[in-house]
Structure formats: structure tokens, C-alpha cells
TORKOL-4160 file (C-alpha; in steps of 0.2 Angstrom, whole numbers, padded with zeros to 4 digits, m for minus):
425
<pt num="1" X="m0179" Y="0028" Z="m0120"/>
<pt num="2" X="m0193" Y="0038" Z="m0113"/>
<pt num="3" X="m0195" Y="0056" Z="m0110"/>
<pt num="4" X="m0196" Y="0061" Z="m0091"/>
<pt num="5" X="m0201" Y="0077" Z="m0082"/>
<pt num="6" X="m0194" Y="0093" Z="m0089"/>
<pt num="7" X="m0189" Y="0084" Z="m0106"/>
<pt num="8" X="m0176" Y="0074" Z="m0097"/>
<pt num="9" X="m0173" Y="0058" Z="m0106"/>
<pt num="10" X="m0174" Y="0043" Z="m0095"/>
<pt num="11" X="m0170" Y="0024" Z="m0096"/>
<pt num="12" X="m0182" Y="0011" Z="m0090"/>
<pt num="13" X="m0178" Y="m0008" Z="m0088"/>
<pt num="14" X="m0189" Y="m0012" Z="m0103"/>
<pt num="15" X="m0181" Y="0002" Z="m0114"/>
<pt num="16" X="m0163" Y="m0005" Z="m0110"/>
<pt num="17" X="m0168" Y="m0023" Z="m0114"/>
<pt num="18" X="m0176" Y="m0018" Z="m0130"/>
<pt num="19" X="m0161" Y="m0008" Z="m0136"/>
<pt num="20" X="m0148" Y="m0021" Z="m0129"/>
<pt num="21" X="m0156" Y="m0036" Z="m0137"/>
<pt num="22" X="m0157" Y="m0027" Z="m0153"/>
<pt num="23" X="m0139" Y="m0021" Z="m0154"/>
<pt num="24" X="m0128" Y="m0033" Z="m0144"/>
<pt num="25" X="m0140" Y="m0048" Z="m0138"/>
<pt num="26" X="m0126" Y="m0061" Z="m0134"/>
<pt num="27" X="m0116" Y="m0049" Z="m0123"/>
<pt num="28" X="m0132" Y="m0043" Z="m0114"/>
<pt num="29" X="m0138" Y="m0060" Z="m0111"/>
<pt num="30" X="m0121" Y="m0064" Z="m0103"/>
<pt num="31" X="m0124" Y="m0052" Z="m0089"/>
<pt num="32" X="m0127" Y="m0062" Z="m0072"/>
<pt num="33" X="m0144" Y="m0062" Z="m0066"/>
<pt num="34" X="m0148" Y="m0048" Z="m0053"/>
<pt num="35" X="m0152" Y="m0061" Z="m0040"/>
<pt num="36" X="m0134" Y="m0066" Z="m0039"/>
<pt num="37" X="m0130" Y="m0049" Z="m0033"/>
<pt num="38" X="m0131" Y="m0043" Z="m0015"/>
<pt num="39" X="m0141" Y="m0028" Z="m0009"/>
<pt num="40" X="m0142" Y="m0021" Z="0008"/>
<pt num="41" X="m0153" Y="m0008" Z="0017"/>
<pt num="42" X="m0146" Y="0009" Z="0022"/>
<pt num="43" X="m0141" Y="0007" Z="0041"/>
<pt num="44" X="m0149" Y="0021" Z="0051"/>
<pt num="45" X="m0137" Y="0018" Z="0065"/>
<pt num="46" X="m0122" Y="0019" Z="0054"/>
<pt num="47" X="m0129" Y="0035" Z="0046"/>
<pt num="48" X="m0131" Y="0043" Z="0062"/>
<pt num="49" X="m0113" Y="0039" Z="0068"/>
<pt num="50" X="m0105" Y="0044" Z="0051"/>
<pt num="51" X="m0096" Y="0060" Z="0049"/>
<pt num="52" X="m0100" Y="0065" Z="0032"/>
<pt num="53" X="m0116" Y="0070" Z="0023"/>
<pt num="54" X="m0125" Y="0060" Z="0010"/>
<pt num="55" X="m0131" Y="0068" Z="m0006"/>
<pt num="56" X="m0149" Y="0071" Z="m0009"/>
<pt num="57" X="m0162" Y="0058" Z="m0015"/>
<pt num="58" X="m0151" Y="0043" Z="m0010"/>
<pt num="59" X="m0158" Y="0026" Z="m0014"/>
<pt num="60" X="m0163" Y="0016" Z="0001"/>
<pt num="61" X="m0154" Y="0001" Z="m0004"/>
<pt num="62" X="m0135" Y="m0002" Z="m0007"/>
<pt num="63" X="m0127" Y="m0013" Z="m0019"/>
<pt num="64" X="m0112" Y="m0023" Z="m0013"/>
<pt num="65" X="m0098" Y="m0022" Z="m0026"/>
<pt num="66" X="m0083" Y="m0029" Z="m0016"/>
<pt num="67" X="m0071" Y="m0027" Z="m0001"/>
<pt num="68" X="m0060" Y="m0013" Z="0004"/>
<pt num="69" X="m0042" Y="m0019" Z="0004"/>
<pt num="70" X="m0033" Y="m0006" Z="0015"/>
<pt num="71" X="m0017" Y="m0007" Z="0025"/>
<pt num="72" X="m0025" Y="m0014" Z="0041"/>
<pt num="73" X="m0025" Y="m0033" Z="0043"/>
<pt num="74" X="m0041" Y="m0042" Z="0048"/>
<pt num="75" X="m0058" Y="m0043" Z="0041"/>
<pt num="76" X="m0061" Y="m0031" Z="0026"/>
<pt num="77" X="m0074" Y="m0018" Z="0025"/>
<pt num="78" X="m0089" Y="m0020" Z="0012"/>
<pt num="79" X="m0089" Y="m0007" Z="m0002"/>
<pt num="80" X="m0106" Y="m0002" Z="m0007"/>
<pt num="81" X="m0113" Y="0008" Z="m0021"/>
<pt num="82" X="m0129" Y="0019" Z="m0021"/>
<pt num="83" X="m0138" Y="0031" Z="m0033"/>
<pt num="84" X="m0143" Y="0049" Z="m0030"/>
<pt num="85" X="m0148" Y="0065" Z="m0038"/>
<pt num="86" X="m0164" Y="0071" Z="m0046"/>
<pt num="87" X="m0164" Y="0058" Z="m0059"/>
<pt num="88" X="m0155" Y="0044" Z="m0050"/>
<pt num="89" X="m0141" Y="0045" Z="m0062"/>
<pt num="90" X="m0126" Y="0049" Z="m0050"/>
<pt num="91" X="m0117" Y="0035" Z="m0041"/>
<pt num="92" X="m0107" Y="0036" Z="m0025"/>
<pt num="93" X="m0097" Y="0023" Z="m0015"/>
<pt num="94" X="m0096" Y="0020" Z="0004"/>
<pt num="95" X="m0088" Y="0007" Z="0015"/>
<pt num="96" X="m0094" Y="m0001" Z="0031"/>
<pt num="97" X="m0083" Y="0002" Z="0046"/>
<pt num="98" X="m0085" Y="m0004" Z="0064"/>
<pt num="99" X="m0075" Y="m0003" Z="0080"/>
<pt num="100" X="m0077" Y="m0009" Z="0098"/>
<pt num="101" X="m0089" Y="0005" Z="0102"/>
<pt num="102" X="m0099" Y="0010" Z="0086"/>
<pt num="103" X="m0101" Y="0007" Z="0067"/>
<pt num="104" X="m0103" Y="0019" Z="0053"/>
<pt num="105" X="m0100" Y="0023" Z="0035"/>
<pt num="106" X="m0084" Y="0030" Z="0027"/>
<pt num="107" X="m0084" Y="0039" Z="0010"/>
<pt num="108" X="m0074" Y="0030" Z="m0004"/>
<pt num="109" X="m0065" Y="0042" Z="m0015"/>
<pt num="110" X="m0059" Y="0040" Z="m0033"/>
<pt num="111" X="m0041" Y="0037" Z="m0027"/>
<pt num="112" X="m0047" Y="0024" Z="m0014"/>
<pt num="113" X="m0057" Y="0014" Z="m0027"/>
<pt num="114" X="m0040" Y="0007" Z="m0033"/>
<pt num="115" X="m0040" Y="m0003" Z="m0016"/>
<pt num="116" X="m0056" Y="m0012" Z="m0019"/>
<pt num="117" X="m0057" Y="m0030" Z="m0022"/>
<pt num="118" X="m0071" Y="m0030" Z="m0034"/>
<pt num="119" X="m0083" Y="m0045" Z="m0036"/>
<pt num="120" X="m0088" Y="m0053" Z="m0052"/>
<pt num="121" X="m0095" Y="m0048" Z="m0064"/>
<pt num="122" X="m0090" Y="m0031" Z="m0060"/>
<pt num="123" X="m0071" Y="m0035" Z="m0060"/>
<pt num="124" X="m0071" Y="m0040" Z="m0078"/>
<pt num="125" X="m0073" Y="m0022" Z="m0084"/>
<pt num="126" X="m0056" Y="m0016" Z="m0080"/>
<pt num="127" X="m0044" Y="m0012" Z="m0094"/>
<pt num="128" X="m0030" Y="m0002" Z="m0086"/>
<pt num="129" X="m0038" Y="0015" Z="m0087"/>
<pt num="130" X="m0046" Y="0020" Z="m0071"/>
<pt num="131" X="m0058" Y="0033" Z="m0078"/>
<pt num="132" X="m0065" Y="0022" Z="m0091"/>
<pt num="133" X="m0067" Y="0007" Z="m0079"/>
<pt num="134" X="m0076" Y="0018" Z="m0066"/>
<pt num="135" X="m0088" Y="0025" Z="m0080"/>
<pt num="136" X="m0092" Y="0007" Z="m0085"/>
<pt num="137" X="m0095" Y="0002" Z="m0067"/>
<pt num="138" X="m0107" Y="0016" Z="m0065"/>
<pt num="139" X="m0117" Y="0010" Z="m0080"/>
<pt num="140" X="m0118" Y="m0007" Z="m0072"/>
<pt num="141" X="m0123" Y="0000" Z="m0055"/>
<pt num="142" X="m0137" Y="0010" Z="m0063"/>
<pt num="143" X="m0143" Y="m0006" Z="m0073"/>
<pt num="144" X="m0143" Y="m0017" Z="m0058"/>
<pt num="145" X="m0153" Y="m0005" Z="m0047"/>
<pt num="146" X="m0165" Y="m0004" Z="m0061"/>
<pt num="147" X="m0166" Y="m0023" Z="m0064"/>
<pt num="148" X="m0168" Y="m0026" Z="m0045"/>
<pt num="149" X="m0183" Y="m0014" Z="m0044"/>
<pt num="150" X="m0175" Y="m0002" Z="m0032"/>
<pt num="151" X="m0178" Y="0012" Z="m0045"/>
<pt num="152" X="m0191" Y="0013" Z="m0060"/>
<pt num="153" X="m0180" Y="0024" Z="m0071"/>
<pt num="154" X="m0164" Y="0034" Z="m0071"/>
<pt num="155" X="m0159" Y="0050" Z="m0081"/>
<pt num="156" X="m0149" Y="0047" Z="m0097"/>
<pt num="157" X="m0131" Y="0054" Z="m0098"/>
<pt num="158" X="m0120" Y="0055" Z="m0114"/>
<pt num="159" X="m0108" Y="0039" Z="m0112"/>
<pt num="160" X="m0121" Y="0027" Z="m0105"/>
<pt num="161" X="m0125" Y="0018" Z="m0121"/>
<pt num="162" X="m0107" Y="0016" Z="m0127"/>
<pt num="163" X="m0100" Y="0011" Z="m0110"/>
<pt num="164" X="m0114" Y="0000" Z="m0105"/>
<pt num="165" X="m0111" Y="m0010" Z="m0121"/>
<pt num="166" X="m0092" Y="m0011" Z="m0118"/>
<pt num="167" X="m0095" Y="m0017" Z="m0101"/>
<pt num="168" X="m0107" Y="m0031" Z="m0107"/>
<pt num="169" X="m0095" Y="m0036" Z="m0120"/>
<pt num="170" X="m0080" Y="m0037" Z="m0108"/>
<pt num="171" X="m0090" Y="m0047" Z="m0095"/>
<pt num="172" X="m0095" Y="m0059" Z="m0109"/>
<pt num="173" X="m0077" Y="m0062" Z="m0114"/>
<pt num="174" X="m0070" Y="m0062" Z="m0096"/>
<pt num="175" X="m0082" Y="m0074" Z="m0088"/>
<pt num="176" X="m0075" Y="m0091" Z="m0083"/>
<pt num="177" X="m0091" Y="m0099" Z="m0077"/>
<pt num="178" X="m0108" Y="m0098" Z="m0084"/>
<pt num="179" X="m0119" Y="m0083" Z="m0084"/>
<pt num="180" X="m0127" Y="m0080" Z="m0067"/>
<pt num="181" X="m0113" Y="m0087" Z="m0057"/>
<pt num="182" X="m0101" Y="m0078" Z="m0045"/>
<pt num="183" X="m0083" Y="m0080" Z="m0040"/>
<pt num="184" X="m0074" Y="m0075" Z="m0025"/>
<pt num="185" X="m0068" Y="m0057" Z="m0023"/>
<pt num="186" X="m0050" Y="m0054" Z="m0026"/>
<pt num="187" X="m0048" Y="m0043" Z="m0041"/>
<pt num="188" X="m0042" Y="m0025" Z="m0040"/>
<pt num="189" X="m0047" Y="m0011" Z="m0052"/>
<pt num="190" X="m0031" Y="m0004" Z="m0061"/>
<pt num="191" X="m0019" Y="0005" Z="m0049"/>
<pt num="192" X="m0017" Y="0022" Z="m0055"/>
<pt num="193" X="m0005" Y="0037" Z="m0050"/>
<pt num="194" X="m0015" Y="0051" Z="m0043"/>
<pt num="195" X="m0004" Y="0067" Z="m0040"/>
<pt num="196" X="m0006" Y="0076" Z="m0024"/>
<pt num="197" X="m0011" Y="0092" Z="m0033"/>
<pt num="198" X="m0023" Y="0084" Z="m0045"/>
<pt num="199" X="m0039" Y="0094" Z="m0047"/>
<pt num="200" X="m0055" Y="0085" Z="m0046"/>
<pt num="201" X="m0072" Y="0094" Z="m0047"/>
<pt num="202" X="m0085" Y="0093" Z="m0034"/>
<pt num="203" X="m0096" Y="0084" Z="m0046"/>
<pt num="204" X="m0084" Y="0070" Z="m0048"/>
<pt num="205" X="m0077" Y="0064" Z="m0032"/>
<pt num="206" X="m0069" Y="0071" Z="m0016"/>
<pt num="207" X="m0050" Y="0070" Z="m0016"/>
<pt num="208" X="m0048" Y="0061" Z="0000"/>
<pt num="209" X="m0058" Y="0050" Z="0012"/>
<pt num="210" X="m0063" Y="0066" Z="0022"/>
<pt num="211" X="m0077" Y="0069" Z="0034"/>
<pt num="212" X="m0090" Y="0083" Z="0034"/>
<pt num="213" X="m0103" Y="0090" Z="0045"/>
<pt num="214" X="m0110" Y="0077" Z="0057"/>
<pt num="215" X="m0129" Y="0073" Z="0054"/>
<pt num="216" X="m0142" Y="0068" Z="0067"/>
<pt num="217" X="m0154" Y="0055" Z="0060"/>
<pt num="218" X="m0159" Y="0046" Z="0044"/>
<pt num="219" X="m0173" Y="0058" Z="0040"/>
<pt num="220" X="m0160" Y="0072" Z="0039"/>
<pt num="221" X="m0151" Y="0062" Z="0025"/>
<pt num="222" X="m0167" Y="0058" Z="0015"/>
<pt num="223" X="m0175" Y="0076" Z="0016"/>
<pt num="224" X="m0177" Y="0086" Z="0001"/>
<pt num="225" X="m0167" Y="0101" Z="0007"/>
<pt num="226" X="m0152" Y="0090" Z="0011"/>
<pt num="227" X="m0136" Y="0100" Z="0006"/>
<pt num="228" X="m0125" Y="0090" Z="m0006"/>
<pt num="229" X="m0108" Y="0091" Z="0001"/>
<pt num="230" X="m0098" Y="0081" Z="m0012"/>
<pt num="231" X="m0109" Y="0071" Z="m0024"/>
<pt num="232" X="m0100" Y="0057" Z="m0033"/>
<pt num="233" X="m0102" Y="0058" Z="m0052"/>
<pt num="234" X="m0089" Y="0047" Z="m0061"/>
<pt num="235" X="m0095" Y="0051" Z="m0078"/>
<pt num="236" X="m0084" Y="0066" Z="m0080"/>
<pt num="237" X="m0069" Y="0061" Z="m0069"/>
<pt num="238" X="m0052" Y="0066" Z="m0075"/>
<pt num="239" X="m0043" Y="0053" Z="m0086"/>
<pt num="240" X="m0030" Y="0044" Z="m0075"/>
<pt num="241" X="m0018" Y="0032" Z="m0084"/>
<pt num="242" X="m0016" Y="0015" Z="m0076"/>
<pt num="243" X="0001" Y="0007" Z="m0073"/>
<pt num="244" X="m0005" Y="m0011" Z="m0070"/>
<pt num="245" X="m0021" Y="m0022" Z="m0074"/>
<pt num="246" X="m0031" Y="m0034" Z="m0063"/>
<pt num="247" X="m0025" Y="m0051" Z="m0060"/>
<pt num="248" X="m0030" Y="m0064" Z="m0073"/>
<pt num="249" X="m0029" Y="m0080" Z="m0063"/>
<pt num="250" X="m0044" Y="m0084" Z="m0052"/>
<pt num="251" X="m0040" Y="m0082" Z="m0033"/>
<pt num="252" X="m0023" Y="m0072" Z="m0037"/>
<pt num="253" X="m0022" Y="m0054" Z="m0032"/>
<pt num="254" X="m0009" Y="m0041" Z="m0033"/>
<pt num="255" X="0001" Y="m0038" Z="m0017"/>
<pt num="256" X="m0003" Y="m0020" Z="m0011"/>
<pt num="257" X="0010" Y="m0017" Z="0001"/>
<pt num="258" X="0026" Y="m0012" Z="m0009"/>
<pt num="259" X="0015" Y="m0003" Z="m0022"/>
<pt num="260" X="0007" Y="0007" Z="m0009"/>
<pt num="261" X="0023" Y="0012" Z="m0001"/>
<pt num="262" X="0031" Y="0017" Z="m0018"/>
<pt num="263" X="0015" Y="0027" Z="m0021"/>
<pt num="264" X="0017" Y="0036" Z="m0004"/>
<pt num="265" X="0036" Y="0039" Z="m0008"/>
<pt num="266" X="0031" Y="0047" Z="m0025"/>
<pt num="267" X="0018" Y="0058" Z="m0016"/>
<pt num="268" X="0031" Y="0064" Z="m0003"/>
<pt num="269" X="0044" Y="0068" Z="m0016"/>
<pt num="270" X="0031" Y="0078" Z="m0026"/>
<pt num="271" X="0026" Y="0087" Z="m0010"/>
<pt num="272" X="0044" Y="0092" Z="m0006"/>
<pt num="273" X="0047" Y="0097" Z="m0024"/>
<pt num="274" X="0032" Y="0108" Z="m0024"/>
<pt num="275" X="0038" Y="0115" Z="m0007"/>
<pt num="276" X="0055" Y="0119" Z="m0014"/>
<pt num="277" X="0048" Y="0127" Z="m0029"/>
<pt num="278" X="0036" Y="0138" Z="m0018"/>
<pt num="279" X="0051" Y="0143" Z="m0008"/>
<pt num="280" X="0061" Y="0148" Z="m0023"/>
<pt num="281" X="0046" Y="0158" Z="m0030"/>
<pt num="282" X="0044" Y="0167" Z="m0013"/>
<pt num="283" X="0062" Y="0172" Z="m0013"/>
<pt num="284" X="0061" Y="0178" Z="m0031"/>
<pt num="285" X="0045" Y="0188" Z="m0027"/>
<pt num="286" X="0052" Y="0196" Z="m0012"/>
<pt num="287" X="0068" Y="0201" Z="m0021"/>
<pt num="288" X="0058" Y="0208" Z="m0035"/>
<pt num="289" X="0047" Y="0218" Z="m0022"/>
<pt num="290" X="0063" Y="0224" Z="m0014"/>
<pt num="291" X="0070" Y="0230" Z="m0030"/>
<pt num="292" X="0054" Y="0239" Z="m0035"/>
<pt num="293" X="0054" Y="0247" Z="m0018"/>
<pt num="294" X="0072" Y="0253" Z="m0020"/>
<pt num="295" X="0067" Y="0260" Z="m0037"/>
<pt num="296" X="0053" Y="0270" Z="m0030"/>
<pt num="297" X="0064" Y="0276" Z="m0015"/>
<pt num="298" X="0077" Y="0282" Z="m0028"/>
<pt num="299" X="0064" Y="0290" Z="m0038"/>
<pt num="300" X="0056" Y="0299" Z="m0023"/>
<pt num="301" X="0073" Y="0305" Z="m0017"/>
<pt num="302" X="0077" Y="0312" Z="m0034"/>
<pt num="303" X="0060" Y="0321" Z="m0035"/>
<pt num="304" X="0063" Y="0328" Z="m0018"/>
<pt num="305" X="0080" Y="0335" Z="m0023"/>
<pt num="306" X="0071" Y="0343" Z="m0038"/>
<pt num="307" X="0058" Y="0351" Z="m0026"/>
<pt num="308" X="0071" Y="0357" Z="m0015"/>
<pt num="309" X="0081" Y="0365" Z="m0029"/>
<pt num="310" X="0065" Y="0373" Z="m0035"/>
<pt num="311" X="0061" Y="0379" Z="m0018"/>
<pt num="312" X="0078" Y="0388" Z="m0017"/>
<pt num="313" X="0076" Y="0395" Z="m0034"/>
<pt num="314" X="0059" Y="0402" Z="m0029"/>
<pt num="315" X="0066" Y="0409" Z="m0013"/>
<pt num="316" X="0080" Y="0418" Z="m0022"/>
<pt num="317" X="0067" Y="0425" Z="m0034"/>
<pt num="318" X="0057" Y="0431" Z="m0020"/>
<pt num="319" X="0072" Y="0439" Z="m0011"/>
<pt num="320" X="0077" Y="0447" Z="m0028"/>
<pt num="321" X="0059" Y="0455" Z="m0030"/>
<pt num="322" X="0060" Y="0462" Z="m0012"/>
<pt num="323" X="0077" Y="0469" Z="m0015"/>
<pt num="324" X="0072" Y="0477" Z="m0032"/>
<pt num="325" X="0057" Y="0485" Z="m0023"/>
<pt num="326" X="0067" Y="0491" Z="m0009"/>
<pt num="327" X="0080" Y="0499" Z="m0021"/>
<pt num="328" X="0067" Y="0507" Z="m0031"/>
<pt num="329" X="0059" Y="0515" Z="m0015"/>
<pt num="330" X="0076" Y="0521" Z="m0009"/>
<pt num="331" X="0080" Y="0529" Z="m0026"/>
<pt num="332" X="0063" Y="0537" Z="m0027"/>
<pt num="333" X="0065" Y="0544" Z="m0009"/>
<pt num="334" X="0083" Y="0551" Z="m0013"/>
<pt num="335" X="0077" Y="0560" Z="m0029"/>
<pt num="336" X="0061" Y="0567" Z="m0021"/>
<pt num="337" X="0061" Y="0584" Z="m0014"/>
<pt num="338" X="0057" Y="0583" Z="0004"/>
<pt num="339" X="0045" Y="0597" Z="0003"/>
<pt num="340" X="0035" Y="0590" Z="m0011"/>
<pt num="341" X="0021" Y="0577" Z="m0008"/>
<pt num="342" X="0019" Y="0561" Z="m0018"/>
<pt num="343" X="0013" Y="0565" Z="m0035"/>
<pt num="344" X="0002" Y="0553" Z="m0046"/>
<pt num="345" X="0016" Y="0546" Z="m0056"/>
<pt num="346" X="0026" Y="0540" Z="m0041"/>
<pt num="347" X="0011" Y="0532" Z="m0034"/>
<pt num="348" X="0007" Y="0523" Z="m0050"/>
<pt num="349" X="0026" Y="0516" Z="m0051"/>
<pt num="350" X="0025" Y="0511" Z="m0033"/>
<pt num="351" X="0009" Y="0501" Z="m0036"/>
<pt num="352" X="0016" Y="0493" Z="m0051"/>
<pt num="353" X="0031" Y="0487" Z="m0041"/>
<pt num="354" X="0019" Y="0481" Z="m0028"/>
<pt num="355" X="0009" Y="0471" Z="m0040"/>
<pt num="356" X="0024" Y="0463" Z="m0048"/>
<pt num="357" X="0030" Y="0457" Z="m0030"/>
<pt num="358" X="0012" Y="0450" Z="m0026"/>
<pt num="359" X="0012" Y="0441" Z="m0043"/>
<pt num="360" X="0029" Y="0433" Z="m0040"/>
<pt num="361" X="0025" Y="0428" Z="m0023"/>
<pt num="362" X="0008" Y="0420" Z="m0028"/>
<pt num="363" X="0017" Y="0410" Z="m0042"/>
<pt num="364" X="0030" Y="0404" Z="m0030"/>
<pt num="365" X="0017" Y="0399" Z="m0018"/>
<pt num="366" X="0007" Y="0390" Z="m0031"/>
<pt num="367" X="0023" Y="0381" Z="m0037"/>
<pt num="368" X="0026" Y="0376" Z="m0019"/>
<pt num="369" X="0008" Y="0369" Z="m0018"/>
<pt num="370" X="0010" Y="0359" Z="m0034"/>
<pt num="371" X="0027" Y="0352" Z="m0028"/>
<pt num="372" X="0019" Y="0347" Z="m0012"/>
<pt num="373" X="0004" Y="0338" Z="m0021"/>
<pt num="374" X="0017" Y="0329" Z="m0032"/>
<pt num="375" X="0027" Y="0324" Z="m0017"/>
<pt num="376" X="0011" Y="0318" Z="m0008"/>
<pt num="377" X="0006" Y="0308" Z="m0023"/>
<pt num="378" X="0023" Y="0299" Z="m0024"/>
<pt num="379" X="0023" Y="0295" Z="m0005"/>
<pt num="380" X="0005" Y="0288" Z="m0007"/>
<pt num="381" X="0010" Y="0277" Z="m0022"/>
<pt num="382" X="0025" Y="0271" Z="m0012"/>
<pt num="383" X="0014" Y="0267" Z="0003"/>
<pt num="384" X="0002" Y="0257" Z="m0008"/>
<pt num="385" X="0016" Y="0248" Z="m0017"/>
<pt num="386" X="0022" Y="0243" Z="0000"/>
<pt num="387" X="0005" Y="0237" Z="0006"/>
<pt num="388" X="0003" Y="0227" Z="m0010"/>
<pt num="389" X="0020" Y="0219" Z="m0009"/>
<pt num="390" X="0017" Y="0215" Z="0009"/>
<pt num="391" X="0000" Y="0207" Z="0005"/>
<pt num="392" X="0008" Y="0197" Z="m0009"/>
<pt num="393" X="0022" Y="0191" Z="0002"/>
<pt num="394" X="0010" Y="0186" Z="0016"/>
<pt num="395" X="0000" Y="0176" Z="0003"/>
<pt num="396" X="0016" Y="0167" Z="m0003"/>
<pt num="397" X="0021" Y="0164" Z="0015"/>
<pt num="398" X="0004" Y="0156" Z="0018"/>
<pt num="399" X="0005" Y="0145" Z="0003"/>
<pt num="400" X="0022" Y="0140" Z="0008"/>
<pt num="401" X="0016" Y="0135" Z="0026"/>
<pt num="402" X="0002" Y="0125" Z="0018"/>
<pt num="403" X="0014" Y="0115" Z="0007"/>
<pt num="404" X="0025" Y="0112" Z="0021"/>
<pt num="405" X="0011" Y="0106" Z="0032"/>
<pt num="406" X="0006" Y="0095" Z="0017"/>
<pt num="407" X="0023" Y="0088" Z="0015"/>
<pt num="408" X="0024" Y="0084" Z="0034"/>
<pt num="409" X="0007" Y="0075" Z="0034"/>
<pt num="410" X="0013" Y="0065" Z="0019"/>
<pt num="411" X="0029" Y="0060" Z="0027"/>
<pt num="412" X="0020" Y="0056" Z="0043"/>
<pt num="413" X="0007" Y="0045" Z="0033"/>
<pt num="414" X="0022" Y="0037" Z="0024"/>
<pt num="415" X="0030" Y="0033" Z="0041"/>
<pt num="416" X="0014" Y="0025" Z="0047"/>
<pt num="417" X="0012" Y="0015" Z="0031"/>
<pt num="418" X="0030" Y="0009" Z="0032"/>
<pt num="419" X="0028" Y="0004" Z="0050"/>
<pt num="420" X="0012" Y="m0005" Z="0046"/>
<pt num="421" X="0019" Y="m0015" Z="0031"/>
<pt num="422" X="0036" Y="m0018" Z="0038"/>
<pt num="423" X="0044" Y="m0010" Z="0023"/>
<pt num="424" X="0063" Y="m0007" Z="0022"/>
<pt num="425" X="0072" Y="0003" Z="0009"/>
């Protein structure tokens, strides 16, 4: 293994052969010759008509790995593999599709790979675990692109040596004919359950056969600044347990119809279960929000009652102060000789009473201001709580609508599948 640019370790054809012939020579020599495999050129017309964006640095050749076994009768689509990425160590899968007016490529997702009739020798690497099977398939795709001269090297990644050796050994043990021969396609990769809410990263595969921004020409796909919409890297794909293995007898294949319908039924049931759970959670959250609002309203009413009582108390104190001052003035006037003028002592007493009244009035006003600020704070907190709960409820309702739409779509697709395969309960 050589050192590439930026200290990236790379594999060349010579390095792989030296290593393999030294470690597992018999299994490596059992690999069919690259001349027995089919490579096709990227079709510029198909690329132009396709509705998804290829990743960057795509190889100009495509390796035919099998046929797509969908629900539509008639000729099956070719499934092709390509390499991409800075070091050509990422693999992606597409299938050819044609109708009466145009032809284009369709992206093949991880889930859809269970519907591929894989040609030998690639079909011999399945062991019932989809992730491991696709990881081994990736090593063979990288090797055959290297052996065919389409690339001069590819970047090393952690499971390559282990999985490539396993793939060679499995092909050696699974061959019926001599090395270099091919048999008819008709072997499925292991069928695996893929939950509707399974999380798949953008560096693994897209969750569905979806479409992306439409492109204009081949040059747009091959340019250096091409945006990677959803690169396909199966090395870190999530582990998915298989429920069946590929057929062992030559020419025998698993009937897809009933298994596909049962798979759709499981997905519909899961969607409705998730929808029901979402509805219950929304109801619980709304009830909790109402309970919190009721508590805040009760607290606000109690605080308002306290403020009103305090206001009455302050008003009573103010009235008492005014009455006391009035009585003092009246008593002074009654005791004072009308012929005498106010002396200094009477003026001092009157000033004291006036100051006491001003102080009590100022304190009452300050208490009222504090009570007002506290009431405003409580009202503001209540409004913020209402806004927060309202936003949460809107989000939950949006999630509920999404789940409902998802369930409706799954049910619609199930109906189409049933109609297509003539399935009856």
C-alpha cells in the first residue's frame, strides 16, 4: 500500500496483488477475471434527463452488478456501480430506466439494494447481514475498477483488507463453475427489515429513491465544484439484520411479491403506531400546558388579591394620617387665642405633622409602584409561558401532520403494491 497526497494511504493493483497472494493466494486467484465483467460508459443523455445530482469525481465507467427486480413486470433495469470522492473510495449505485419518451438514471438506495438480482461472482458474498454484504460488495467494486484500469488507485479505508479477504474466500467456496465464468443473474442480496424511521447518515445512502435538483449537462456533473447531494458510502452503513438468505440452487430465486407486501404492511403498521403515539403525546403536552396555565392564573389572582388588600391598607393609613393632621389643627385652633399670632412652637409642630403625612404618602406611593411592577412581571411571565406553550403545541401539531401524511402515503403505496401483485389478505 502506497502513500498518496496529503499522507492518504492508497491501494494500487500491484499492492493488492502482492498482499493477497501472500496472505490468501488460493481465494484471491479464484476471483473471476475482470474481462468477464461488464463496464458501460456514463450516458450523457441519461444524465441530462435524470432528476438527481451525481457526487463529485465520478468515474466515467459504470460496472454492471445485476438487474433491478421491482414490482413492474417486463424487462428489468440494469443496476450499475460507480466510484466517486477525492480518493475514489466511495461507491454509489444507480439503475437505468427508460420509457416511451426518454431514458435516465435512478438512484438505488440501501433499502432498494435488497431488490437487486446480483450477478456472479458478486452474489456469492451474501451471508444474511445486509451491511456486511454491501461492505464486501464495495471492496469488490473498488478492486474491479482498479483491475480494469478505470482508476490507478483508491484511498484506503479501515475494513477494506478484512472484508476483501472475506469476499474472496466466500466467492471461492460459492463457485459452482471454474474461475472466470459467469452464471445467469437471479440471486438476491439478503432481504432486511428497514424501519420507516431508521436514521441513515448522508455519507451512507439516501433513505429513499428520491430526486434532487435537475442538472443540465454532463460537464456539470463532472466539474470540480459539483455539490454532493447524497454521496453513497456503505462502509459505515447501519447494521441491518437479515431475515433470509440468497437462493442456493442455480436459477432459483426468491418470490418477491408476498414478502414485499408483508414488508409494506409492517411499515404501515409502524406508521400508524407512531401516529397514535404522537397524538397521545400531543394530548398529554396540551393538558400539561393547560394545567401550568391554570396554576399561573391562580397564582396571579392570589397576588392581585394581596395587592388589592395592601392598597386598601395604604389608603386607610393615608386617610388616618389626614384625619390626625386635621384634628391636630382643629385642637390647636381651639386652644389658640384669636388675638395671638402663631408662635414658633406651633409652627414647628405643624411642620412635623406635615412631614409625617408626606413620608406616609411617599411610602404608600412606593408600595403601590412596587406592587405594580410585581404584577407586570407576573403578567409578562404568564404571556411568555402562553407563547412558549403555543409554540410547542404548534410544533407537536406539525409533527402529527407529518406522521399522518407519512401514514397516508404508506397506505397509498401499499394499495398500489397490492393492486400490482394481486395480493389478498
